[in-house]
GUVO-586622 format. One record per residue: residue in one letter; chain; z negated, x negated, y of N, C-alpha, C in turn. Coordinates in Angstrom, 2 decimals. Layout:
<nodes>
<node r="A" c="A" n_up="Z" n_east="X" n_north="Y" ca_up="Z" ca_east="X" ca_north="Y" c_up="Z" c_east="X" c_north="Y"/>
...
</nodes>
This chain:
<nodes>
<node r="X" c="A" n_up="-281.88" n_east="54.84" n_north="-109.41" ca_up="-281.12" ca_east="53.38" ca_north="-108.43" c_up="-280.18" c_east="53.77" c_north="-108.12"/>
<node r="X" c="A" n_up="-279.27" n_east="54.25" n_north="-107.13" ca_up="-277.65" ca_east="54.03" ca_north="-107.11" c_up="-277.41" c_east="52.95" c_north="-106.33"/>
<node r="X" c="A" n_up="-276.73" n_east="52.33" n_north="-107.22" ca_up="-276.18" ca_east="51.19" ca_north="-106.51" c_up="-274.57" c_east="51.32" c_north="-106.18"/>
<node r="X" c="A" n_up="-274.07" n_east="51.00" n_north="-105.22" ca_up="-272.86" ca_east="51.03" ca_north="-104.67" c_up="-272.15" c_east="50.02" c_north="-105.23"/>
<node r="X" c="A" n_up="-270.82" n_east="49.99" n_north="-105.56" ca_up="-270.17" ca_east="48.56" ca_north="-106.39" c_up="-269.00" c_east="48.77" c_north="-105.49"/>
<node r="X" c="A" n_up="-268.77" n_east="47.29" n_north="-105.19" ca_up="-267.80" ca_east="46.77" ca_north="-104.71" c_up="-266.37" c_east="46.48" c_north="-105.49"/>
<node r="X" c="A" n_up="-265.41" n_east="47.01" n_north="-105.04" ca_up="-264.01" ca_east="46.53" ca_north="-105.71" c_up="-263.94" c_east="45.01" c_north="-106.04"/>
<node r="X" c="A" n_up="-263.51" n_east="44.95" n_north="-107.05" ca_up="-263.17" ca_east="43.74" ca_north="-107.72" c_up="-262.28" c_east="42.95" c_north="-106.71"/>
<node r="X" c="A" n_up="-262.37" n_east="41.96" n_north="-105.93" ca_up="-261.13" ca_east="41.15" ca_north="-105.46" c_up="-261.09" c_east="39.73" c_north="-106.27"/>
<node r="X" c="A" n_up="-259.61" n_east="39.63" n_north="-106.03" ca_up="-259.03" ca_east="37.92" ca_north="-106.71" c_up="-259.07" c_east="37.30" c_north="-105.78"/>
<node r="X" c="A" n_up="-259.65" n_east="36.15" n_north="-105.77" ca_up="-259.87" ca_east="34.69" ca_north="-105.19" c_up="-258.59" c_east="33.83" c_north="-105.70"/>
<node r="X" c="A" n_up="-257.90" n_east="33.63" n_north="-104.43" ca_up="-257.11" ca_east="32.46" ca_north="-105.02" c_up="-257.32" c_east="31.10" c_north="-104.62"/>
<node r="X" c="A" n_up="-257.73" n_east="29.98" n_north="-105.50" ca_up="-258.10" ca_east="28.96" ca_north="-105.08" c_up="-256.86" c_east="27.95" c_north="-104.83"/>
<node r="X" c="A" n_up="-257.10" n_east="27.42" n_north="-104.01" ca_up="-255.94" ca_east="26.41" ca_north="-103.49" c_up="-256.58" c_east="25.21" c_north="-102.69"/>
<node r="X" c="A" n_up="-255.82" n_east="23.70" n_north="-103.65" ca_up="-257.04" ca_east="22.58" ca_north="-103.32" c_up="-255.66" c_east="21.75" c_north="-102.39"/>
<node r="X" c="A" n_up="-256.51" n_east="20.98" n_north="-101.78" ca_up="-255.70" ca_east="19.84" ca_north="-101.04" c_up="-255.55" c_east="18.97" c_north="-101.77"/>
<node r="X" c="A" n_up="-254.72" n_east="18.27" n_north="-102.38" ca_up="-254.92" ca_east="16.98" ca_north="-103.23" c_up="-255.39" c_east="15.87" c_north="-102.63"/>
<node r="X" c="A" n_up="-254.82" n_east="15.98" n_north="-101.47" ca_up="-254.95" ca_east="14.57" ca_north="-100.15" c_up="-256.62" c_east="14.48" c_north="-99.83"/>
<node r="X" c="A" n_up="-257.33" n_east="15.77" n_north="-99.90" ca_up="-258.79" ca_east="15.55" ca_north="-99.61" c_up="-259.81" c_east="16.09" c_north="-100.77"/>
<node r="X" c="A" n_up="-260.08" n_east="16.62" n_north="-101.44" ca_up="-260.48" ca_east="17.76" ca_north="-102.49" c_up="-261.19" c_east="16.01" c_north="-103.04"/>
<node r="X" c="A" n_up="-262.28" n_east="16.68" n_north="-103.80" ca_up="-263.00" ca_east="15.37" ca_north="-104.22" c_up="-262.84" c_east="16.15" c_north="-105.85"/>
<node r="X" c="A" n_up="-263.06" n_east="15.09" n_north="-106.85" ca_up="-263.13" ca_east="15.71" ca_north="-108.37" c_up="-263.71" c_east="16.40" c_north="-108.69"/>
<node r="X" c="A" n_up="-264.96" n_east="17.33" n_north="-108.08" ca_up="-265.17" ca_east="18.38" ca_north="-108.70" c_up="-264.36" c_east="19.39" c_north="-108.53"/>
<node r="X" c="A" n_up="-263.84" n_east="19.48" n_north="-107.12" ca_up="-263.37" ca_east="20.76" ca_north="-106.81" c_up="-261.69" c_east="20.55" c_north="-107.64"/>
<node r="X" c="A" n_up="-261.06" n_east="19.36" n_north="-107.82" ca_up="-260.07" ca_east="19.17" ca_north="-108.69" c_up="-259.82" c_east="19.36" c_north="-110.10"/>
<node r="X" c="A" n_up="-261.40" n_east="19.47" n_north="-110.67" ca_up="-261.63" ca_east="19.64" ca_north="-111.82" c_up="-261.46" c_east="21.16" c_north="-111.92"/>
<node r="X" c="A" n_up="-261.44" n_east="22.11" n_north="-111.13" ca_up="-261.44" ca_east="23.33" ca_north="-111.29" c_up="-260.08" c_east="24.18" c_north="-111.74"/>
<node r="X" c="A" n_up="-258.87" n_east="23.14" n_north="-111.34" ca_up="-257.32" ca_east="23.40" ca_north="-111.55" c_up="-257.31" c_east="23.61" c_north="-112.96"/>
<node r="X" c="A" n_up="-256.06" n_east="24.70" n_north="-113.57" ca_up="-256.23" ca_east="24.54" ca_north="-114.90" c_up="-255.40" c_east="23.12" c_north="-115.76"/>
<node r="X" c="A" n_up="-255.73" n_east="22.63" n_north="-116.71" ca_up="-255.43" ca_east="21.77" ca_north="-117.25" c_up="-255.79" c_east="20.39" c_north="-116.42"/>
<node r="X" c="A" n_up="-256.70" n_east="20.29" n_north="-115.60" ca_up="-257.32" ca_east="19.35" ca_north="-115.14" c_up="-258.60" c_east="19.30" c_north="-115.17"/>
<node r="X" c="A" n_up="-259.44" n_east="18.49" n_north="-115.92" ca_up="-260.58" ca_east="18.62" ca_north="-116.33" c_up="-261.51" c_east="16.97" c_north="-115.61"/>
<node r="X" c="A" n_up="-262.08" n_east="16.94" n_north="-116.06" ca_up="-263.13" ca_east="15.63" ca_north="-115.15" c_up="-262.45" c_east="14.14" c_north="-115.16"/>
<node r="X" c="A" n_up="-262.25" n_east="14.14" n_north="-116.17" ca_up="-261.93" ca_east="12.84" ca_north="-116.14" c_up="-260.29" c_east="12.57" c_north="-115.40"/>
<node r="X" c="A" n_up="-259.42" n_east="13.58" n_north="-115.65" ca_up="-257.86" ca_east="13.42" ca_north="-114.95" c_up="-258.51" c_east="13.78" c_north="-113.54"/>
<node r="X" c="A" n_up="-259.35" n_east="14.85" n_north="-112.96" ca_up="-259.64" ca_east="14.62" ca_north="-111.74" c_up="-259.94" c_east="13.80" c_north="-110.80"/>
<node r="X" c="A" n_up="-260.81" n_east="12.79" n_north="-111.68" ca_up="-261.22" ca_east="11.56" ca_north="-111.42" c_up="-259.92" c_east="10.61" c_north="-110.99"/>
<node r="X" c="A" n_up="-259.26" n_east="10.39" n_north="-112.02" ca_up="-257.86" ca_east="9.66" ca_north="-111.80" c_up="-256.81" c_east="9.84" c_north="-110.89"/>
<node r="X" c="A" n_up="-256.89" n_east="11.29" n_north="-110.22" ca_up="-256.31" ca_east="11.60" ca_north="-109.24" c_up="-257.03" c_east="11.21" c_north="-107.97"/>
<node r="X" c="A" n_up="-258.29" n_east="11.34" n_north="-107.95" ca_up="-258.85" ca_east="10.74" ca_north="-106.94" c_up="-258.93" c_east="8.97" c_north="-106.76"/>
<node r="X" c="A" n_up="-258.95" n_east="8.60" n_north="-107.87" ca_up="-259.07" ca_east="7.05" ca_north="-107.88" c_up="-257.35" c_east="6.43" c_north="-107.56"/>
<node r="X" c="A" n_up="-256.38" n_east="7.40" n_north="-108.02" ca_up="-254.80" ca_east="7.13" ca_north="-107.47" c_up="-254.61" c_east="7.13" c_north="-105.89"/>
<node r="X" c="A" n_up="-255.12" n_east="8.08" n_north="-105.52" ca_up="-255.30" ca_east="8.35" ca_north="-104.15" c_up="-255.88" c_east="7.44" c_north="-103.12"/>
<node r="X" c="A" n_up="-256.87" n_east="6.82" n_north="-103.96" ca_up="-257.61" ca_east="5.59" ca_north="-103.28" c_up="-256.95" c_east="4.37" c_north="-103.28"/>
<node r="X" c="A" n_up="-256.40" n_east="4.27" n_north="-104.44" ca_up="-255.70" ca_east="3.12" ca_north="-104.65" c_up="-254.22" c_east="2.89" c_north="-103.81"/>
<node r="X" c="A" n_up="-253.39" n_east="3.97" n_north="-104.17" ca_up="-252.00" ca_east="4.01" ca_north="-104.16" c_up="-251.89" c_east="5.15" c_north="-102.63"/>
<node r="X" c="A" n_up="-253.11" n_east="5.61" n_north="-102.04" ca_up="-252.81" ca_east="6.22" ca_north="-100.40" c_up="-252.63" c_east="7.85" c_north="-100.71"/>
<node r="X" c="A" n_up="-252.77" n_east="8.67" n_north="-99.80" ca_up="-251.95" ca_east="9.84" ca_north="-100.02" c_up="-250.76" c_east="10.49" c_north="-100.84"/>
<node r="X" c="A" n_up="-251.04" n_east="11.50" n_north="-101.48" ca_up="-249.86" ca_east="11.95" ca_north="-102.07" c_up="-248.49" c_east="12.58" c_north="-101.22"/>
<node r="X" c="A" n_up="-247.51" n_east="12.12" n_north="-100.95" ca_up="-246.64" ca_east="12.65" ca_north="-100.03" c_up="-246.03" c_east="13.85" c_north="-100.11"/>
<node r="X" c="A" n_up="-246.02" n_east="14.39" n_north="-101.43" ca_up="-245.62" ca_east="15.54" ca_north="-102.11" c_up="-246.23" c_east="15.61" c_north="-103.68"/>
<node r="X" c="A" n_up="-246.19" n_east="17.38" n_north="-103.90" ca_up="-246.84" ca_east="17.24" ca_north="-105.24" c_up="-246.24" c_east="16.65" c_north="-106.11"/>
<node r="X" c="A" n_up="-244.91" n_east="16.24" n_north="-106.40" ca_up="-244.05" ca_east="15.43" ca_north="-107.24" c_up="-244.99" c_east="14.48" c_north="-107.45"/>
<node r="X" c="A" n_up="-245.23" n_east="13.60" n_north="-105.97" ca_up="-246.00" ca_east="12.58" ca_north="-106.11" c_up="-247.49" c_east="12.41" c_north="-107.58"/>
<node r="X" c="A" n_up="-248.04" n_east="13.60" n_north="-107.99" ca_up="-248.89" ca_east="13.58" ca_north="-108.68" c_up="-248.40" c_east="13.08" c_north="-109.94"/>
<node r="X" c="A" n_up="-247.32" n_east="12.87" n_north="-110.49" ca_up="-246.92" ca_east="12.33" ca_north="-111.60" c_up="-247.26" c_east="11.01" c_north="-111.69"/>
<node r="X" c="A" n_up="-247.43" n_east="10.40" n_north="-110.83" ca_up="-247.90" ca_east="8.67" ca_north="-110.76" c_up="-249.43" c_east="8.79" c_north="-111.54"/>
<node r="X" c="A" n_up="-249.92" n_east="9.79" n_north="-111.71" ca_up="-251.38" ca_east="9.57" ca_north="-112.36" c_up="-251.35" c_east="9.43" c_north="-113.70"/>
<node r="X" c="A" n_up="-251.78" n_east="9.17" n_north="-114.23" ca_up="-251.73" ca_east="8.75" ca_north="-116.05" c_up="-252.45" c_east="9.99" c_north="-116.40"/>
<node r="X" c="A" n_up="-251.84" n_east="11.15" n_north="-117.39" ca_up="-252.06" ca_east="12.26" ca_north="-117.88" c_up="-251.27" c_east="13.57" c_north="-116.95"/>
<node r="X" c="A" n_up="-250.41" n_east="13.46" n_north="-116.18" ca_up="-250.12" ca_east="14.53" ca_north="-115.12" c_up="-248.42" c_east="14.33" c_north="-115.54"/>
<node r="X" c="A" n_up="-248.27" n_east="15.43" n_north="-116.11" ca_up="-246.66" ca_east="15.24" ca_north="-116.58" c_up="-245.95" c_east="16.31" c_north="-115.98"/>
<node r="X" c="A" n_up="-244.83" n_east="16.82" n_north="-116.24" ca_up="-244.03" ca_east="17.73" ca_north="-115.72" c_up="-244.81" c_east="19.29" c_north="-116.05"/>
<node r="X" c="A" n_up="-245.23" n_east="19.25" n_north="-117.23" ca_up="-245.72" ca_east="20.72" ca_north="-117.51" c_up="-246.94" c_east="20.98" c_north="-116.79"/>
<node r="X" c="A" n_up="-248.02" n_east="19.55" n_north="-116.95" ca_up="-249.21" ca_east="19.96" ca_north="-116.37" c_up="-248.75" c_east="20.41" c_north="-114.42"/>
<node r="X" c="A" n_up="-248.00" n_east="19.53" n_north="-113.81" ca_up="-248.06" ca_east="19.72" ca_north="-112.46" c_up="-247.78" c_east="21.04" c_north="-112.24"/>
<node r="X" c="A" n_up="-246.65" n_east="21.71" n_north="-112.91" ca_up="-245.87" ca_east="22.89" ca_north="-112.66" c_up="-247.43" c_east="24.05" c_north="-113.15"/>
<node r="X" c="A" n_up="-248.27" n_east="23.76" n_north="-114.35" ca_up="-249.07" ca_east="24.53" ca_north="-114.42" c_up="-250.06" c_east="24.66" c_north="-113.08"/>
<node r="X" c="A" n_up="-250.34" n_east="23.38" n_north="-112.18" ca_up="-251.60" ca_east="23.62" ca_north="-111.11" c_up="-250.84" c_east="23.42" c_north="-109.77"/>
<node r="X" c="A" n_up="-249.20" n_east="23.54" n_north="-109.83" ca_up="-248.53" ca_east="23.67" ca_north="-108.68" c_up="-248.88" c_east="25.16" c_north="-107.64"/>
<node r="X" c="A" n_up="-249.38" n_east="26.08" n_north="-108.06" ca_up="-249.46" ca_east="27.47" ca_north="-107.63" c_up="-250.78" c_east="27.26" c_north="-107.19"/>
<node r="X" c="A" n_up="-251.82" n_east="26.68" n_north="-107.46" ca_up="-252.98" ca_east="26.21" ca_north="-106.73" c_up="-253.45" c_east="24.53" c_north="-105.82"/>
<node r="X" c="A" n_up="-252.20" n_east="24.53" n_north="-105.48" ca_up="-252.07" ca_east="23.34" ca_north="-104.51" c_up="-251.58" c_east="23.96" c_north="-103.12"/>
<node r="X" c="A" n_up="-252.48" n_east="23.46" n_north="-102.09" ca_up="-252.19" ca_east="23.82" ca_north="-101.09" c_up="-250.95" c_east="23.11" c_north="-100.45"/>
<node r="X" c="A" n_up="-249.92" n_east="23.29" n_north="-99.67" ca_up="-248.50" ca_east="22.99" ca_north="-99.44" c_up="-249.29" c_east="21.56" c_north="-98.37"/>
<node r="X" c="A" n_up="-248.30" n_east="20.31" n_north="-98.59" ca_up="-248.99" ca_east="19.57" ca_north="-97.71" c_up="-247.91" c_east="19.11" c_north="-96.89"/>
<node r="X" c="A" n_up="-248.46" n_east="18.27" n_north="-95.87" ca_up="-247.77" ca_east="18.35" ca_north="-94.51" c_up="-246.25" c_east="18.23" c_north="-94.83"/>
<node r="X" c="A" n_up="-245.22" n_east="18.60" n_north="-94.18" ca_up="-243.52" ca_east="18.00" ca_north="-94.26" c_up="-243.16" c_east="17.82" c_north="-95.86"/>
<node r="X" c="A" n_up="-243.24" n_east="18.43" n_north="-96.60" ca_up="-243.06" ca_east="17.95" ca_north="-98.22" c_up="-243.21" c_east="18.92" c_north="-99.07"/>
<node r="X" c="A" n_up="-243.15" n_east="18.93" n_north="-100.04" ca_up="-242.63" ca_east="20.26" ca_north="-101.31" c_up="-241.89" c_east="21.51" c_north="-100.80"/>
<node r="X" c="A" n_up="-240.54" n_east="21.16" n_north="-100.57" ca_up="-239.35" ca_east="21.75" ca_north="-100.28" c_up="-238.83" c_east="22.07" c_north="-101.60"/>
<node r="X" c="A" n_up="-239.45" n_east="21.55" n_north="-102.81" ca_up="-238.94" ca_east="21.54" ca_north="-103.77" c_up="-239.50" c_east="23.16" c_north="-104.78"/>
</nodes>
């Protein structure tokens, strides 16, 4: 049997924090199930995140965690110029 092999491709995960459900958010580095659920709860209680820095309002997300996940976040409309 001869099998053609496809070259390996890297997929870049990009998540919209204002629309993603917790299972999708839990795929981000340093974000597990509990923290992902807190992000969704914060969004429901306090409204959408205006920029990625707004994620700091979620208990458990500090500067280090935010910087680790930032490359995996989709830009938010009219935000994140920093």
